[in-house]
ZAGU-488641 format. One record per residue: x, y, z of N, C-alpha, C in turn; residue in one letter. Coordinates in nm, 2 decimals. Layout:
BEGIN
X,Y,Z,X,Y,Z,X,Y,Z,a;
...
***
This chain:
BEGIN
0.08,-0.11,0.00,-0.01,0.01,0.01,0.08,0.13,0.01,m;
0.19,0.09,0.08,0.28,0.24,0.09,0.33,0.27,-0.05,v;
0.37,0.16,-0.14,0.43,0.16,-0.25,0.32,0.22,-0.36,r;
0.19,0.19,-0.34,0.10,0.25,-0.42,0.07,0.39,-0.38,l;
0.09,0.42,-0.28,0.05,0.57,-0.23,0.15,0.65,-0.28,t;
0.29,0.60,-0.28,0.40,0.68,-0.35,0.38,0.69,-0.50,k;
0.33,0.60,-0.58,0.32,0.59,-0.71,0.21,0.68,-0.75,a;
0.09,0.70,-0.66,-0.01,0.78,-0.68,0.03,0.94,-0.67,l;
0.12,0.96,-0.56,0.16,1.10,-0.54,0.26,1.14,-0.66,i;
0.36,1.06,-0.71,0.43,1.08,-0.82,0.36,1.11,-0.94,s;
0.25,1.04,-0.96,0.17,1.07,-1.07,0.09,1.19,-1.07,f;
0.04,1.22,-0.96,-0.02,1.36,-0.94,0.07,1.47,-0.95,l;
0.20,1.46,-0.91,0.31,1.55,-0.93,0.31,1.57,-1.07,i;
0.34,1.48,-1.15,0.38,1.47,-1.29,0.26,1.53,-1.35,c;
0.13,1.50,-1.31,0.00,1.55,-1.38,0.00,1.71,-1.36,l;
0.05,1.75,-1.24,0.04,1.89,-1.21,0.14,1.97,-1.30,q;
0.26,1.92,-1.32,0.37,1.96,-1.41,0.32,1.99,-1.56,i;
0.26,1.87,-1.60,0.19,1.91,-1.74,0.10,1.99,-1.77,m;
0.00,1.98,-1.65,-0.10,2.09,-1.69,-0.05,2.24,-1.68,m;
0.04,2.25,-1.60,0.09,2.39,-1.56,0.20,2.44,-1.66,c;
0.25,2.35,-1.73,0.35,2.37,-1.83,0.48,2.37,-1.79,g;
0.57,2.36,-1.89,0.71,2.34,-1.84,0.78,2.48,-1.85,f;
0.88,2.52,-1.77,0.95,2.64,-1.77,1.01,2.68,-1.91,p;
1.00,2.79,-1.95,1.05,2.84,-2.08,1.19,2.89,-2.06,a;
1.27,2.86,-2.17,1.42,2.89,-2.18,1.43,3.03,-2.22,f;
1.52,3.12,-2.16,1.54,3.25,-2.22,1.59,3.26,-2.36,a;
1.53,3.36,-2.44,1.58,3.36,-2.58,1.74,3.42,-2.58,s;
1.79,3.40,-2.68,1.92,3.46,-2.71,1.90,3.60,-2.76,s;
1.80,3.64,-2.80,1.78,3.79,-2.85,1.77,3.88,-2.74,k;
1.85,4.00,-2.78,1.85,4.10,-2.67,1.75,4.20,-2.71,n;
1.67,4.23,-2.82,1.59,4.30,-2.86,1.48,4.22,-2.94,l;
1.36,4.24,-2.89,1.23,4.18,-2.96,1.22,4.24,-3.09,p;
1.15,4.18,-3.18,1.13,4.21,-3.31,1.09,4.35,-3.33,e;
0.99,4.39,-3.24,0.92,4.52,-3.24,0.97,4.62,-3.17,n;
1.10,4.60,-3.10,1.13,4.71,-3.03,1.26,4.78,-3.10,f;
1.24,4.91,-3.16,1.34,4.97,-3.26,1.43,5.06,-3.20,c;
1.57,5.04,-3.24,1.67,5.14,-3.20,1.71,5.17,-3.33,v;
1.72,5.30,-3.39,1.75,5.34,-3.53,1.82,5.47,-3.49,d;
1.93,5.49,-3.59,2.01,5.63,-3.57,1.96,5.73,-3.68,d;
2.00,5.84,-3.69,1.96,5.93,-3.79,2.01,5.89,-3.94,e;
2.12,5.80,-3.93,2.17,5.78,-4.07,2.10,5.64,-4.13,n;
2.00,5.61,-4.05,1.91,5.48,-4.10,1.96,5.36,-4.06,g;
2.07,5.35,-3.95,2.11,5.23,-3.92,2.05,5.16,-3.81,i;
1.99,5.06,-3.83,1.91,4.99,-3.73,1.98,4.89,-3.64,s;
1.95,4.88,-3.50,2.00,4.78,-3.44,1.94,4.64,-3.45,v;
2.01,4.53,-3.48,1.96,4.41,-3.49,1.91,4.34,-3.36,g;
1.85,4.22,-3.38,1.80,4.16,-3.25,1.90,4.11,-3.13,e;
2.04,4.13,-3.18,2.16,4.10,-3.10,2.16,4.23,-3.02,e;
2.11,4.33,-3.05,2.14,4.44,-2.97,2.26,4.53,-2.98,g;
2.35,4.51,-3.08,2.49,4.57,-3.11,2.47,4.69,-3.18,e;
2.53,4.78,-3.13,2.55,4.91,-3.21,2.69,4.98,-3.21,y;
2.74,5.01,-3.33,2.88,5.03,-3.35,2.88,5.18,-3.42,f;
3.00,5.24,-3.39,3.02,5.40,-3.42,3.17,5.38,-3.50,m;
3.18,5.45,-3.60,3.30,5.43,-3.67,3.33,5.57,-3.72,y;
3.47,5.63,-3.72,3.50,5.76,-3.77,3.66,5.73,-3.80,a;
3.70,5.81,-3.89,3.84,5.78,-3.93,3.90,5.94,-3.93,d;
4.04,5.93,-3.94,4.11,6.07,-3.95,4.07,6.18,-3.83,n;
4.07,6.10,-3.71,4.03,6.20,-3.60,4.15,6.28,-3.57,l;
4.12,6.41,-3.54,4.21,6.50,-3.47,4.18,6.58,-3.36,l;
4.27,6.62,-3.26,4.23,6.67,-3.14,4.12,6.76,-3.15,p;
3.99,6.76,-3.08,3.91,6.86,-3.09,3.79,6.81,-3.17,g;
3.81,6.71,-3.24,3.70,6.67,-3.35,3.58,6.60,-3.24,d;
3.46,6.63,-3.30,3.33,6.59,-3.24,3.26,6.49,-3.32,v;
3.22,6.36,-3.28,3.14,6.28,-3.35,2.99,6.28,-3.27,i;
2.88,6.30,-3.34,2.76,6.28,-3.27,2.66,6.18,-3.34,t;
2.59,6.12,-3.27,2.50,6.02,-3.31,2.37,6.04,-3.23,r;
2.25,6.03,-3.30,2.12,6.03,-3.21,2.04,5.92,-3.26,t;
2.02,5.85,-3.16,1.92,5.72,-3.18,1.77,5.74,-3.14,l;
1.70,5.70,-3.18,1.56,5.68,-3.14,1.52,5.53,-3.09,t;
1.45,5.54,-2.96,1.43,5.42,-2.91,1.29,5.42,-2.92,l;
1.23,5.30,-2.97,1.05,5.29,-2.98,1.02,5.15,-2.95,r;
0.91,5.15,-2.86,0.86,5.01,-2.83,0.72,4.99,-2.91,n;
0.73,4.90,-3.01,0.60,4.88,-3.09,0.55,4.75,-3.07,l;
0.60,4.69,-2.94,0.55,4.55,-2.92,0.38,4.56,-2.87,e;
0.30,4.48,-2.89,0.17,4.48,-2.85,0.13,4.47,-2.69,q;
0.10,4.60,-2.65,0.06,4.59,-2.50,0.18,4.51,-2.41,d;
0.29,4.52,-2.44,0.40,4.46,-2.36,0.51,4.57,-2.33,v;
0.52,4.61,-2.21,0.63,4.72,-2.15,0.77,4.63,-2.15,p;
0.85,4.71,-2.17,1.01,4.66,-2.17,1.08,4.77,-2.09,y;
1.16,4.71,-2.02,1.29,4.78,-1.94,1.41,4.78,-2.04,t;
1.47,4.89,-2.08,1.57,4.89,-2.18,1.72,4.93,-2.11,l;
1.82,4.84,-2.12,1.96,4.87,-2.08,2.03,4.89,-2.19,h;
2.16,4.94,-2.16,2.26,4.95,-2.25,2.40,4.91,-2.18,m;
2.48,4.86,-2.22,2.62,4.83,-2.18,2.74,4.85,-2.28,v;
2.85,4.90,-2.25,2.96,4.93,-2.32,3.06,4.83,-2.33,g;
3.13,4.77,-2.44,3.22,4.68,-2.44,3.33,4.71,-2.53,e;
3.44,4.77,-2.46,3.55,4.80,-2.55,3.63,4.68,-2.60,p;
3.66,4.67,-2.74,3.71,4.56,-2.80,3.86,4.56,-2.81,k;
3.91,4.66,-2.87,4.05,4.66,-2.90,4.08,4.80,-2.94,e;
4.22,4.83,-2.92,4.26,4.95,-2.97,4.42,4.92,-3.03,t;
4.43,4.99,-3.15,4.56,4.98,-3.22,4.63,5.11,-3.26,t;
4.76,5.13,-3.28,4.82,5.23,-3.30,4.89,5.31,-3.20,g;
4.94,5.41,-3.23,5.00,5.49,-3.12,4.93,5.57,-3.03,p;
4.80,5.60,-3.06,4.71,5.68,-2.99,4.60,5.57,-2.93,v;
4.57,5.56,-2.80,4.49,5.48,-2.74,4.37,5.56,-2.73,n;
4.28,5.56,-2.83,4.15,5.64,-2.83,4.04,5.60,-2.72,w;
4.07,5.48,-2.67,3.96,5.43,-2.56,3.99,5.54,-2.43,l;
4.12,5.58,-2.42,4.15,5.69,-2.33,4.13,5.82,-2.35,d;
4.16,5.85,-2.50,4.15,5.99,-2.54,4.03,6.05,-2.61,n;
3.93,5.96,-2.60,3.81,6.01,-2.67,3.71,6.02,-2.54,l;
3.65,6.14,-2.53,3.55,6.15,-2.42,3.41,6.13,-2.48,h;
3.34,6.05,-2.41,3.19,6.00,-2.46,3.09,6.06,-2.34,l;
3.00,6.14,-2.41,2.89,6.18,-2.32,2.76,6.12,-2.38,q;
2.67,6.06,-2.30,2.55,6.00,-2.34,2.43,6.09,-2.27,i;
2.34,6.12,-2.34,2.23,6.21,-2.29,2.10,6.13,-2.35,i;
2.01,6.09,-2.24,1.88,6.04,-2.26,1.76,6.14,-2.24,l;
1.70,6.16,-2.34,1.59,6.26,-2.34,1.63,6.41,-2.25,n;
1.75,6.44,-2.29,1.79,6.56,-2.23,1.86,6.57,-2.13,g;
1.88,6.45,-2.05,1.95,6.42,-1.92,2.09,6.34,-1.94,r;
2.19,6.38,-1.88,2.31,6.30,-1.89,2.31,6.19,-1.81,e;
2.34,6.07,-1.89,2.34,5.95,-1.80,2.47,5.89,-1.80,i;
2.57,5.94,-1.87,2.71,5.90,-1.87,2.81,6.00,-1.92,y;
2.92,6.01,-1.86,3.02,6.09,-1.92,3.17,6.04,-1.86,a;
3.24,6.03,-1.97,3.38,5.99,-1.93,3.45,5.93,-2.05,g;
3.56,5.86,-2.02,3.63,5.79,-2.12,3.54,5.70,-2.20,r;
3.60,5.69,-2.33,3.52,5.59,-2.43,3.51,5.47,-2.38,l;
3.61,5.40,-2.31,3.62,5.26,-2.27,3.50,5.25,-2.17,r;
3.44,5.34,-2.10,3.31,5.31,-2.04,3.33,5.32,-1.90,g;
3.44,5.34,-1.83,3.46,5.34,-1.68,3.42,5.47,-1.60,d;
3.38,5.58,-1.67,3.33,5.70,-1.62,3.43,5.79,-1.57,g;
3.57,5.75,-1.60,3.68,5.83,-1.56,3.69,5.95,-1.63,k;
3.77,6.06,-1.59,3.81,6.18,-1.66,3.89,6.15,-1.79,d;
3.88,6.23,-1.89,4.00,6.21,-1.97,4.10,6.33,-1.94,t;
4.18,6.36,-2.02,4.28,6.46,-1.99,4.22,6.60,-1.94,r;
4.12,6.66,-2.01,4.08,6.78,-1.99,3.91,6.80,-1.97,t;
3.86,6.67,-1.98,3.70,6.66,-1.98,3.65,6.56,-1.87,m;
3.58,6.60,-1.80,3.53,6.53,-1.67,3.43,6.41,-1.70,k;
3.46,6.31,-1.61,3.37,6.21,-1.61,3.28,6.20,-1.50,g;
3.16,6.12,-1.51,3.07,6.13,-1.39,3.09,6.01,-1.29,n;
3.17,5.91,-1.32,3.20,5.79,-1.24,3.11,5.68,-1.26,g;
3.02,5.69,-1.34,2.94,5.57,-1.38,3.02,5.47,-1.45,i;
3.02,5.34,-1.40,3.08,5.26,-1.46,3.01,5.15,-1.56,d;
3.01,5.19,-1.67,2.93,5.11,-1.78,2.98,4.98,-1.80,m;
3.10,4.94,-1.78,3.16,4.82,-1.81,3.10,4.70,-1.70,l;
3.07,4.75,-1.57,3.03,4.64,-1.49,2.86,4.66,-1.47,n;
2.82,4.78,-1.48,2.68,4.80,-1.45,2.62,4.88,-1.59,d;
2.50,4.79,-1.62,2.42,4.83,-1.73,2.36,4.98,-1.71,k;
2.35,5.06,-1.81,2.29,5.19,-1.80,2.15,5.17,-1.83,l;
2.06,5.21,-1.73,1.93,5.22,-1.74,1.86,5.31,-1.82,d;
1.79,5.26,-1.93,1.75,5.37,-2.02,1.58,5.38,-1.99,l;
1.55,5.33,-1.89,1.39,5.33,-1.85,1.30,5.23,-1.91,g;
1.17,5.24,-1.88,1.07,5.15,-1.92,0.98,5.21,-2.03,v;
0.96,5.14,-2.14,0.88,5.17,-2.24,0.77,5.09,-2.26,y;
0.65,5.16,-2.25,0.52,5.08,-2.28,0.49,5.09,-2.44,n;
0.40,5.03,-2.50,0.37,5.02,-2.63,0.34,5.16,-2.67,m;
0.42,5.20,-2.79,0.41,5.34,-2.84,0.52,5.45,-2.77,g;
0.58,5.40,-2.66,0.66,5.51,-2.62,0.80,5.51,-2.69,d;
0.86,5.63,-2.68,0.99,5.65,-2.75,1.07,5.74,-2.68,y;
1.20,5.73,-2.69,1.30,5.80,-2.61,1.42,5.86,-2.72,g;
1.47,5.96,-2.69,1.59,6.00,-2.77,1.72,5.98,-2.69,i;
1.82,5.92,-2.76,1.95,5.89,-2.71,2.07,5.97,-2.80,l;
2.13,6.02,-2.71,2.24,6.12,-2.79,2.38,6.07,-2.76,n;
2.46,6.03,-2.85,2.61,6.01,-2.80,2.69,6.14,-2.88,f;
2.77,6.18,-2.78,2.87,6.28,-2.81,3.00,6.25,-2.79,i;
3.09,6.21,-2.89,3.22,6.17,-2.86,3.33,6.29,-2.91,v;
3.41,6.31,-2.82,3.51,6.45,-2.85,3.65,6.39,-2.84,t;
3.73,6.41,-2.93,3.88,6.36,-2.92,3.95,6.46,-2.84,a;
3.97,6.42,-2.73,4.05,6.49,-2.61,4.20,6.46,-2.63,d;
4.27,6.49,-2.73,4.40,6.44,-2.76,4.50,6.56,-2.77,a;
4.47,6.68,-2.73,4.56,6.80,-2.75,4.70,6.78,-2.69,g;
4.71,6.69,-2.58,4.83,6.66,-2.52,4.93,6.59,-2.62,h;
4.89,6.52,-2.71,4.96,6.44,-2.79,5.04,6.51,-2.90,l;
5.15,6.45,-2.92,5.24,6.51,-3.04,5.21,6.47,-3.15,a;
5.27,6.56,-3.25,5.21,6.57,-3.40,5.25,6.41,-3.46,t;
5.36,6.36,-3.40,5.41,6.25,-3.48,5.32,6.13,-3.42,e;
5.24,6.14,-3.33,5.14,6.03,-3.27,5.03,6.02,-3.38,d;
5.02,6.13,-3.49,4.91,6.09,-3.58,4.97,6.06,-3.74,f;
5.08,6.02,-3.74,5.15,6.00,-3.86,5.11,5.86,-3.89,y;
5.07,5.78,-3.78,5.02,5.64,-3.82,4.89,5.64,-3.77,k;
4.79,5.56,-3.85,4.66,5.54,-3.79,4.65,5.47,-3.65,a;
4.53,5.53,-3.58,4.52,5.46,-3.47,4.36,5.42,-3.47,s;
4.33,5.33,-3.42,4.19,5.27,-3.43,4.14,5.23,-3.27,e;
4.02,5.24,-3.25,3.95,5.18,-3.11,3.83,5.13,-3.17,a;
3.78,5.00,-3.11,3.66,4.96,-3.15,3.60,4.93,-3.01,r;
3.46,4.97,-2.99,3.37,4.95,-2.89,3.25,4.91,-2.92,i;
3.18,4.83,-2.86,3.04,4.79,-2.90,2.95,4.83,-2.79,v;
2.84,4.89,-2.81,2.73,4.92,-2.73,2.60,4.82,-2.75,w;
2.58,4.76,-2.65,2.48,4.65,-2.66,2.35,4.67,-2.59,t;
2.24,4.69,-2.67,2.11,4.71,-2.60,2.03,4.59,-2.55,f;
1.98,4.60,-2.44,1.89,4.47,-2.39,1.76,4.52,-2.34,t;
1.64,4.46,-2.39,1.53,4.49,-2.36,1.46,4.37,-2.29,a;
1.41,4.39,-2.15,1.36,4.29,-2.06,1.20,4.32,-2.03,v;
1.12,4.22,-2.08,0.97,4.24,-2.03,0.96,4.28,-1.89,k;
0.90,4.39,-1.88,0.86,4.45,-1.75,0.72,4.42,-1.70,d;
0.70,4.29,-1.66,0.58,4.23,-1.63,0.56,4.21,-1.48,v;
0.46,4.28,-1.42,0.44,4.25,-1.28,0.39,4.12,-1.25,s;
0.41,4.04,-1.13,0.34,3.91,-1.13,0.21,3.93,-1.11,p;
0.12,3.83,-1.17,-0.02,3.84,-1.17,-0.06,3.77,-1.05,n;
-0.19,3.80,-0.98,-0.23,3.72,-0.87,-0.29,3.60,-0.93,p;
-0.30,3.49,-0.86,-0.36,3.36,-0.92,-0.51,3.39,-0.94,p;
-0.55,3.34,-1.06,-0.70,3.33,-1.10,-0.77,3.23,-1.02,k;
-0.91,3.27,-1.01,-1.00,3.18,-0.94,-1.00,3.06,-0.98,t;
-0.99,3.02,-1.09,-0.99,2.87,-1.16,-0.86,2.80,-1.09,g;
-0.75,2.89,-1.10,-0.61,2.82,-1.05,-0.62,2.79,-0.91,e;
-0.69,2.88,-0.84,-0.71,2.85,-0.69,-0.79,2.72,-0.66,i;
-0.91,2.71,-0.74,-0.99,2.61,-0.71,-0.92,2.48,-0.77,i;
-0.85,2.47,-0.85,-0.79,2.37,-0.90,-0.68,2.31,-0.80,y;
-0.60,2.42,-0.76,-0.49,2.37,-0.67,-0.55,2.33,-0.54,n;
-0.65,2.39,-0.51,-0.72,2.34,-0.35,-0.78,2.19,-0.38,t;
-0.82,2.16,-0.51,-0.88,2.01,-0.52,-0.77,1.93,-0.55,l;
-0.67,1.96,-0.59,-0.55,1.87,-0.61,-0.49,1.84,-0.46,y;
-0.48,1.94,-0.36,-0.43,1.93,-0.24,-0.53,1.82,-0.15,v;
-0.65,1.86,-0.17,-0.76,1.79,-0.11,-0.76,1.64,-0.17,f;
-0.73,1.61,-0.29,-0.74,1.47,-0.34,-0.62,1.40,-0.28,l;
-0.51,1.47,-0.28,-0.40,1.41,-0.22,-0.42,1.37,-0.08,l;
-0.47,1.46,0.00,-0.49,1.42,0.14,-0.58,1.30,0.15,l;
-0.69,1.29,0.07,-0.79,1.17,0.08,-0.70,1.05,0.04,i;
-0.62,1.05,-0.03,-0.53,0.92,-0.06,-0.46,0.89,0.04,i;
-0.38,0.99,0.10,-0.31,0.97,0.21,-0.38,0.90,0.32,i;
-0.49,0.95,0.36,-0.59,0.93,0.47,-0.62,0.77,0.45,l;
-0.65,0.74,0.31,-0.71,0.61,0.30,-0.61,0.50,0.31,c;
-0.49,0.54,0.26,-0.38,0.43,0.28,-0.36,0.42,0.43,a;
-0.36,0.54,0.54,-0.34,0.52,0.67,-0.44,0.42,0.73,v;
-0.58,0.46,0.69,-0.68,0.38,0.76,-0.68,0.25,0.71,f;
-0.65,0.22,0.58,-0.63,0.07,0.52,-0.53,0.00,0.59,y;
-0.43,0.06,0.63,-0.30,0.00,0.69,-0.37,-0.04,0.82,n;
-0.42,0.04,0.90,-0.49,0.00,1.03,-0.56,-0.11,1.04,r;
-0.66,-0.10,0.93,-0.76,-0.20,0.92,-0.71,-0.34,0.90,y;
-0.58,-0.35,0.82,-0.52,-0.47,0.79,-0.48,-0.52,0.93,r;
-0.41,-0.43,0.99,-0.36,-0.48,1.14,-0.45,-0.53,1.21,k;
-0.58,-0.43,1.22,-0.69,-0.49,1.32,-0.75,-0.62,1.27,l;
-0.77,-0.65,1.14,-0.82,-0.78,1.11,-0.71,-0.90,1.15,r;
-0.59,-0.87,1.15,-0.47,-0.96,1.19,-0.49,-0.99,1.32,a;
-0.51,-0.88,1.41,-0.53,-0.92,1.56,-0.64,-0.99,1.58,c;
-0.77,-0.96,1.51,-0.89,-1.04,1.55,-0.87,-1.18,1.51,v;
-0.80,-1.22,1.39,-0.78,-1.35,1.36,-0.69,-1.44,1.46,s;
-0.60,-1.35,1.51,-0.51,-1.43,1.60,-0.59,-1.45,1.74,v;
-0.67,-1.36,1.77,-0.76,-1.38,1.91,-0.84,-1.51,1.88,s;
-0.91,-1.53,1.76,-1.01,-1.63,1.74,-0.93,-1.75,1.74,k;
-0.81,-1.77,1.70,-0.72,-1.89,1.72,-0.71,-1.92,1.87,l;
***
């Protein structure tokens, strides 16, 4: 009887899992299909969420700007948007990761200032705000369906302290900004049908256990009665 009880309990647990569904595995996509990130040049960020900037022949004082539009077109699904910078490599006599100053402005508010490498530290003449984008994702806010935001990148070549010969040979720095949109869904309270189902499930389980206990006692009582008659 004990084996039968264990088997019934195992069956009910498996039935519960099958009816409630198996856990979903996270998608490798960083941006959903209808969350759009585009710059003024018509460059769209793909589902991997990676955005690149490229400029050549930089000289001290040069400024590069990009304006990105962030839009959530997903049907009735709010998303929290994050961004993180990842320096890839630097080549040549000028380390542009340290000598380019980056300012990021979201809807008119500065959310990052500092070296291009993303650590929020000062360049030689321009201030950083200490925000470490290498280890902590920048919070770009929550976007409900139809919401949009304006993100500005301002990159300044702060390299006036370098010698002229440093620019005889080309220097290059590569950095990738990755956007990640996560569903911002608050946990829903259990529905009435789910509460009733779970209650019946527990009630049925208790009945099976009680039946097993009483049946076991009944068998012992019958055995005792049979011995007494003998």
